[in-house]
C-alpha positions in Angstrom: -59.2 -31.6 -28.7 -56.9 -34.8 -29.3 -57.9 -37.9 -31.3 -57.0 -40.9 -30.3 -57.2 -43.9 -32.9 -58.0 -47.8 -31.7 -54.7 -49.9 -31.1 -54.5 -54.2 -31.2 -50.8 -54.1 -30.2 -48.8 -52.0 -27.7 -44.7 -52.9 -27.8 -41.7 -51.1 -26.2 -40.3 -50.0 -23.5 -40.5 -46.9 -21.2 -39.9 -44.9 -18.6 -42.6 -42.8 -16.6 -42.0 -39.4 -15.4 -41.3 -39.1 -11.2 -43.5 -39.9 -8.8 -46.0 -36.6 -8.4 -46.4 -37.3 -4.4 -42.8 -37.4 -4.0 -41.9 -34.5 -6.3 -43.7 -32.6 -4.4 -42.7 -33.5 -1.0 -38.9 -33.3 -2.1 -39.2 -29.5 -2.7 -41.2 -28.7 0.8 -38.8 -30.5 2.9 -35.8 -29.3 0.8 -36.9 -25.9 1.0 -37.5 -25.9 5.1 -34.2 -27.7 6.0 -30.6 -26.4 6.2 -28.4 -26.9 3.2 -29.2 -27.7 -0.5 -31.7 -30.7 -1.4 -31.0 -32.1 -5.1 -33.7 -34.1 -6.4 -33.3 -36.2 -9.8 -36.2 -37.5 -11.5 -38.2 -34.4 -10.6 -41.6 -34.7 -12.4 -42.2 -31.1 -13.8 -45.9 -31.2 -14.3 -48.2 -28.6 -13.6 -48.7 -29.4 -9.8 -45.3 -29.7 -8.7 -44.3 -26.6 -10.6 -47.0 -24.4 -8.5 -45.1 -25.9 -5.7 -42.0 -25.1 -6.3 -43.8 -21.6 -7.2 -44.9 -21.1 -3.9 -41.6 -21.4 -1.9 -39.9 -19.4 -4.1 -42.4 -16.9 -3.1 -41.5 -17.0 0.3 -38.0 -16.7 -0.2 -36.3 -20.1 -1.2 -33.2 -20.2 -4.3 -34.6 -23.1 -6.4 -33.1 -24.0 -9.5 -34.0 -26.4 -12.6 -32.5 -27.8 -15.0 -35.1 -30.7 -17.0 -35.7 -33.2 -14.3 -33.2 -32.1 -11.9 -34.2 -29.5 -9.0 -32.0 -28.1 -6.9 -33.2 -26.5 -3.7 -31.1 -23.9 -1.6 -33.2 -24.9 1.9 -33.4 -21.9 4.7 -33.8 -24.3 7.4 -37.0 -25.2 9.3 -37.7 -21.3 10.6 -36.3 -19.9 7.1 -39.4 -19.1 5.0 -40.3 -15.4 4.4 -43.8 -13.3 3.8 -44.5 -13.3 0.4 -45.5 -10.1 -1.2 -48.5 -11.8 -2.8 -51.2 -14.9 -3.0 -49.4 -18.1 -2.9 -51.0 -20.0 -6.3 -51.3 -23.6 -6.3 -52.9 -24.0 -9.2 -54.7 -27.3 -9.7 -53.1 -29.0 -6.4 -54.6 -30.4 -3.6 -51.4 -31.8 -2.5 -50.1 -28.3 -2.1 -52.8 -26.5 -0.8 -53.3 -29.3 2.2 -49.6 -29.7 2.9 -48.2 -26.6 2.7 -51.0 -25.2 5.1 -49.5 -27.8 7.9 -45.9 -25.5 7.4 -47.7 -22.4 6.8 -49.6 -22.6 10.7 -46.2 -22.1 12.2 -44.7 -19.1 10.2 -44.2 -15.8 11.7 -46.8 -14.2 9.0 -50.1 -13.7 7.7 -50.7 -14.9 4.5 -53.0 -16.3 1.6 -53.4 -20.0 -0.3 -55.9 -19.8 -3.4 -55.6 -22.3 -6.6 -57.7 -22.5 -9.6 -61.3 -22.9 -9.7 -61.1 -26.8 -9.1 -59.2 -26.0 -6.1 -61.7 -23.3 -4.8 -64.5 -26.8 -4.8 -62.3 -29.1 -3.1 -62.9 -29.7 1.1 -60.2 -28.3 3.0 -62.4 -28.8 6.3 -60.2 -32.1 6.9 -57.1 -30.1 7.6 -58.4 -26.8 8.8 -59.9 -28.9 11.7 -57.2 -30.4 13.3 -54.8 -27.5 12.8 -57.0 -26.0 14.5 -56.3 -27.8 17.0 -53.1 -27.6 17.2 -53.7 -23.4 17.8 -53.4 -22.4 13.8 -55.5 -19.5 12.5 -56.8 -20.5 9.3 -60.2 -18.8 7.4 -61.7 -19.9 4.5 -62.2 -16.5 3.2 -65.6 -17.4 1.5 -66.7 -19.0 4.8 -67.4 -22.2 3.0 -64.4 -24.4 4.3 -62.4 -24.0 0.9 -59.7 -22.2 -0.5 -58.6 -19.2 -0.8 -57.4 -19.8 2.8 -56.3 -16.8 5.0 -53.5 -18.3 7.2 -51.6 -16.7 10.5 -49.2 -18.6 11.8 -49.4 -19.2 15.4 -47.8 -21.0 18.2 -48.7 -25.0 18.0 -49.3 -28.0 20.1 -48.8 -31.3 19.9 -52.3 -33.2 19.6 -53.1 -37.0 18.6 -55.8 -36.8 15.6 -58.1 -39.8 15.0 -58.9 -39.2 11.3 -61.9 -39.8 9.8 -60.5 -40.6 6.1 -57.4 -42.3 5.5 -55.7 -39.6 3.7 -52.1 -39.0 3.0 -52.5 -35.3 2.4 -54.3 -34.8 5.9 -51.9 -36.8 7.5 -48.9 -35.1 6.6 -50.5 -31.5 7.0 -50.3 -32.7 10.6 -47.5 -34.3 10.6 -45.7 -31.1 9.3 -47.5 -28.8 12.1 -46.2 -30.9 14.4 -42.4 -30.2 13.4 -43.6 -26.9 14.4 -45.9 -27.9 17.6 -44.3 -28.3 21.2 -44.2 -31.8 22.6 -45.3 -34.8 20.2 -48.1 -34.9 17.2 -50.2 -38.6 16.3 -52.3 -39.1 13.4 -54.4 -42.3 13.5 -56.2 -43.4 10.5 -59.1 -45.8 9.6 -56.5 -47.7 7.5 -53.0 -46.9 6.3 -52.4 -44.1 3.6 -49.3 -43.5 1.5 -46.6 -42.8 3.8 -43.8 -40.9 1.5 -44.2 -38.0 4.3 -42.9 -40.6 6.8 -40.0 -41.8 5.2 -38.5 -38.6 3.5 -38.7 -36.5 6.8 -36.8 -39.4 8.5 -33.9 -38.9 5.5 -34.6 -35.3 6.6 -33.6 -35.6 10.1 -37.1 -35.8 11.5 -38.0 -38.2 14.5 -40.9 -40.0 13.2 -42.5 -43.3 13.8 -45.2 -45.3 12.6 -47.1 -47.9 14.4 -50.3 -49.9 12.6 -52.5 -47.1 11.5 -50.5 -44.5 13.4 -48.2 -41.9 12.7 -46.2 -39.7 15.5 -43.8 -37.0 14.8 -42.3 -35.0 17.9 -40.9 -31.1 17.9 -37.6 -30.8 15.8 -35.3 -28.1 15.8 -33.6 -28.4 12.4 -33.9 -30.8 9.3 -31.1 -31.2 7.2 -30.5 -31.7 3.2 -31.0 -34.9 1.5 -30.4 -36.0 -1.8 -33.7 -37.5 -3.3 -34.1 -40.1 -6.6 -37.8 -40.2 -7.5 -38.8 -43.2 -8.9 -41.5 -43.3 -11.5 -44.7 -42.6 -10.6 -47.0 -46.0 -10.3 -50.6 -43.6 -10.8 -49.0 -42.8 -14.6 -47.5 -46.6 -14.7 -51.0 -47.6 -14.5 -52.4 -46.5 -17.2 -49.7 -48.2 -19.4 -50.7 -51.7 -17.4 -54.1 -51.2 -17.9 -53.5 -50.7 -21.4 -50.7 -53.4 -22.3 -53.4 -55.6 -20.2 -56.4 -55.0 -22.4 -54.8 -55.0 -25.9 -54.9 -58.3 -28.1 -51.3 -58.0 -28.7 -48.0 -56.7 -27.4 -45.8 -56.4 -24.7 -44.6 -53.1 -22.5 -41.6 -52.8 -20.3 -42.3 -50.2 -17.7 -39.0 -49.0 -16.1 -38.4 -47.9 -12.4 -41.5 -47.9 -11.6 -42.4 -47.0 -7.6 -43.7 -50.0 -5.9 -44.0 -48.8 -2.4 -47.1 -51.0 -1.0 -48.8 -48.2 0.8 -49.3 -47.1 -3.0 -49.3 -50.2 -5.2 -52.8 -51.6 -4.9 -53.4 -51.7 -8.3 -51.4 -53.8 -8.7 -52.7 -56.0 -6.2 -56.2 -55.5 -7.8 -55.0 -56.1 -11.2 -52.9 -59.4 -10.5 -56.1 -60.9 -8.5 -58.3 -59.6 -11.9 -55.5 -62.4 -14.1 -53.2 -59.8 -15.4 -50.0 -60.7 -16.9 -47.9 -58.5 -14.8 -44.1 -59.2 -14.0 -41.5 -57.6 -12.0 -38.3 -58.4 -13.7 -36.0 -55.9 -12.1 -36.2 -54.2 -8.2 -34.1 -51.3 -7.4 -33.9 -50.4 -3.3 -33.5 -47.3 -1.6 -35.9 -44.7 0.2 -38.7 -45.7 -2.0 -38.9 -49.2 -3.6 -39.2 -48.9 -7.5 -39.1 -52.4 -9.7 -39.3 -53.0 -14.0 -42.6 -53.9 -14.7 -42.9 -56.4 -18.0 -47.0 -55.8 -18.9 -48.2 -58.6 -21.5 -52.2 -58.7 -22.4 -54.4 -61.0 -20.6 -58.0 -62.4 -19.8 -59.1 -60.2 -16.7 -62.1 -61.1 -14.7 -64.3 -58.7 -12.2 -63.1 -58.7 -8.6 -64.5 -56.9 -5.7 -62.1 -53.4 -4.5 -63.0 -52.3 -1.1 -61.5 -52.2 2.0 -57.8 -51.3 3.1 -57.3 -52.0 -0.5 -58.9 -48.2 -1.6 -56.5 -45.5 0.2 -53.9 -47.5 -1.7 -55.1 -46.7 -5.3 -57.8 -44.1 -5.1 -56.3 -42.3 -7.9 -56.5 -45.5 -10.2 -60.0 -45.9 -9.6 -60.8 -44.3 -13.0 -58.1 -46.3 -15.3 -59.4 -49.3 -12.8 -62.6 -49.1 -14.3 -61.9 -48.9 -17.9 -60.0 -52.4 -16.8 -63.0 -53.9 -15.4 -65.4 -53.1 -18.8 -63.0 -55.0 -20.2 -63.2 -58.1 -18.0 -65.2 -61.0 -17.7 -68.0 -60.5 -14.8 -69.0 -58.3 -12.5 -66.4 -55.7 -10.9 -67.6 -53.7 -7.7 -66.1 -50.6 -6.3 -67.3 -49.4 -3.1 -65.6 -47.6 0.1 -64.5 -45.2 -2.3 -66.4 -41.9 -1.9 -63.3 -39.9 -1.9 -63.6 -40.0 -5.3 -66.5 -37.1 -5.4 -63.9 -34.8 -3.8 -61.4 -35.1 -6.2 -60.6 -32.7 -9.5 -64.3 -33.8 -10.5 -66.6 -36.1 -8.7 -64.6 -38.8 -9.9 -68.2 -41.3 -9.5 -70.2 -38.9 -12.1 -67.3 -38.5 -15.0 -66.3 -42.3 -15.0 -69.5 -43.0 -15.3 -70.5 -40.6 -17.9 -67.1 -41.7 -19.7 -67.7 -45.1 -20.0 -71.3 -45.1 -20.8 -69.7 -43.5 -24.1 -67.9 -46.4 -24.8 -71.2 -48.8 -24.1 -70.0 -49.9 -20.9 -72.4 -50.9 -18.3 -71.5 -49.2 -15.3 -73.9 -47.9 -12.6 -72.4 -45.6 -10.1 -73.3 -45.8 -6.3 -72.8 -43.3 -3.3 -69.2 -44.9 -2.7 -68.4 -46.4 -5.9 -69.8 -48.1 -8.8 -70.4 -51.5 -10.4 -69.2 -52.4 -14.0 -70.7 -55.7 -15.8 -67.7 -56.4 -17.9 -68.4 -57.2 -21.7 -65.0 -57.9 -22.9 -65.4 -54.9 -25.5 -66.1 -51.2 -25.8 -66.8 -49.0 -29.0 -67.3 -45.1 -28.7 -71.0 -44.3 -29.4 -69.8 -40.7 -31.7 -71.9 -38.6 -29.7 -69.7 -35.3 -29.4 -66.1 -35.5 -28.1 -65.8 -37.3 -24.5 -65.3 -34.6 -22.1 -62.8 -34.7 -19.6 -63.7 -32.3 -16.6 -60.4 -30.6 -17.0 -59.0 -33.6 -14.7 -56.5 -35.5 -16.2 -56.7 -38.8 -14.7 -60.5 -38.9 -16.5 -58.6 -37.5 -19.8 -56.0 -39.9 -19.6 -58.8 -43.3 -18.5 -60.7 -42.1 -21.6 -57.7 -42.4 -24.0 -56.9 -46.0 -22.9 -60.8 -46.9 -23.6 -60.5 -45.1 -26.5 -57.5 -47.4 -27.4 -59.7 -50.3 -27.0 -62.9 -48.5 -29.3 -63.9 -49.6 -32.8 -63.1 -45.9 -34.2 -61.0 -42.9 -33.8 -62.0 -41.2 -30.1 -62.3 -37.3 -29.6 -61.3 -36.1 -26.3 -61.8 -32.1 -25.3 -59.7 -30.4 -23.3 -56.9 -33.1 -23.0 -54.5 -30.4 -22.1 -55.2 -31.1 -18.6 -52.7 -34.5 -18.7 -50.0 -32.0 -18.1 -50.7 -31.2 -14.6 -49.1 -35.3 -13.9 -47.6 -36.4 -16.7 -47.0 -34.1 -19.9 -45.7 -36.6 -22.0 -48.1 -39.0 -21.2 -49.7 -39.0 -25.0 -46.4 -39.2 -26.9 -45.3 -42.5 -24.9 -48.8 -43.5 -25.9 -48.5 -43.2 -29.5 -44.4 -44.3 -29.1 -46.0 -47.7 -27.7 -49.0 -47.8 -30.8 -46.3 -47.7 -33.5 
């Protein structure tokens, strides 16, 4: 149980942990490349550690020293058959992306994770990978983990994805590295492109045009050092917190602002947030220092192409909407139902504990902003063991009038182990 007190001001300078999506990919791509890949500012969250564990079980030597990870890659065809189940923990990214790689390996293995992973939909990758020739079986016949994957020769395909999902796109592109010919994925709208950017750095032949990403069969990848920017999904909690406080100022250092991920900035600015880019860093992934100050927020409609660019930030965006003036409508976000929890339901229940006027819909929610949040005192806030619900509840608690207990708060370690300490640092 974690109890958070309300605050009127947050002030200070912080650096958030490394981007989770990029940290996962750095380990995966480094493992199947020739040579030594050095990763700086790696996220030591539980999800990314699951990725390291899986590749170690397949014979990859990976050294860790704080936020530096050194991967001694064995090349595109250098993985070994694991002697035990590959445990992906709570990580959907690990489960889906690694499936693309495993589909082409000369061995059989089983992927499994925690209770949440065993409920998350895997048909979205099983279908396209099977079209390429992969042998993937959902052992319980429910299109969820555990998955038994037997490597097979693959052929390139063009796949029209029904969802804009970087995990689906990445699984197909990674299988495409091993497939005969060319493999392409067209999405309804562009999802985050970390896979495409990083694979190019490792020497893959990847091209993008509009909403289509294409990869050609590859004979080898080569090690590339990676500097991981701060995770904008983690920064989002402080961007919202700094916006809804009455006083203060927060400087967030080195935040990744890749346009395919920065939808939260677009929406908060449209709500009237005072967020300024005070320094930009240019690399494979763009990053910036962001300064946020309190502002009067207004309700907006959030829909369409921006949704894939902020899907993980919708829970904390809902907190901002509750503190705004006017109505916020979030739609086209049915993907929220198949995250670590059903986030339409869990966000609704969480915010109602704070007196918010929120109505769930089939593909989102409608929030009538009141500008205030008040904890009802009816027991601890349920996190649903979902890290993004737990952290969003903590931001709502800052604006409440009494201390707020949040249960199962340790789930934040999945993506942001230092969250509570940084929040307390700013509230002093």
